[in-house]
C-alpha positions, 0 to 999 in steps of 0.5 A: 499500499502507498505509504503517502496520503491519498486525496482528491479535491472536489470543488473546494474540498479535499476528499481522502485520508485525513479528511472528512468522509465526503457525502453525496446525496444521489438525487438520480431520477427520483425527481420523477421529471419535475424540477420542484421536487428536485429542488425539494430533494437538493434542499433535503441534501443541504439540511442534512449536511451533504457535501454534494448532490448528484443527478443522472444524465443520458442521451436516451436514444444512444443509451437505449436501443429503439427496440428497448425504447419501443417496449410496453411499460405503463408509468406516469409519461406513457405506455412504453419504456421510451416514454419513461426514459424521455419523461424522466431525462432533464435537459440543458435548460433544466440543468441551468435551473439546477445549476443556479439553484445549487450555486445560490445554495452553495452546494456543489452538484455533479452527474453520472454521464451515460454517453459521450453527448451527455458528458459534452453537454454538461462539461461545455455548460456548467462548471461541475467539480468532477464526473461520476461513471456508473457501474454499467459504463465501467466497461465502456472504454470510449466513454471512460477515455471521453470523460477523463479528457475533460480533465475532471476528477473521476468517480468510478462505481464498480457494482457488478464488476469483477476485479479484472474489469475494475483492473482494466477500467483503472488502466484506462482512466489512470489513478490520478484524481480517481475514487472508486466506488465500492457498490452492489448493483441490486435495488435494494441490496440485501445485507449479505450482498454488501461485502463491505470488507472489499473497501480496505481490500480495493484500497490496498490492491489499487493503492487509490482512494475508495468510497462506497455507493450504497443501495441498501435500505438502512443506514448503519452499513453505510456508517460502517463503510466510512469506518472501514476507510471509504473516503466518500458515501453516496446514497440514493435520497427520496421524499417518500420511499413509497413514491413511484419510481424504481430507485425509491425503495432503495433510498433514503428519506429526509430523516434517514439521510439526516441520521446518516450524516450525523452518525458518520460524523459522530464516528469520525469525532469518536475514532481519535488518534490511537493513542491511549490516554487518561482524559482529564474528565476521567481523573475525578472518576479515578479518585471516586472509584479506585481503592488502590493507585496504579503501580508505577 
């Protein structure tokens, strides 16, 4: 393992060894195509103390085949899968409004861009601090290279990926300004699928920063990920897990994301420096409870 601290700058914050865990509220597509709902979710993330919010951007007819888009699928926007995908997609004007809202609220935002045109749209119009590459795109070398060429830090999710596939993706991207995210791509994920011990294993294997993108229903395991060395924790957020949408059930409601940030910060405060000592507040307890002083 590398002996020096590993850090990446995301906007005005340093992420990595010796720095607080960077908490990302993944709004993704939980806005259901509604800008007002997106803004409410951004406000929830701010109130909870999250460090950033994230969305997803696709060029629908590039990411999905015509056959896939034509498949029947009842949804709030129509009767086909295409109706759903187009209905959930924000355009440049929508992101301009999101950008203005986030700048006013002083919280960074960024996206998982699923295709080259989406990378270009975001990079050319907005000053995002980094790019996320979704687990589904880990094997897309062209997208990896295109995203890297924008000169921004990259956060790479590794769900449903083998070590061989991750090895190759890292060789394509390089390790500079790279954060790997341990993830399990089931929604919601079962607890016996989380394999949190992969976080320190990946840190050692890649000599790189490793975060955690969680899709479980609860909170303690995401807190545990931070204790195990995850420099970044990302969780989907929603106003109500019973809302319509494929990612809602694997998301945290406002109270849940608030508790997650609180508990991560409490754990960070509790870790200390590893040097055993007697605290000043323990001295009167020593006097009260000990019958015999320690041998010198």
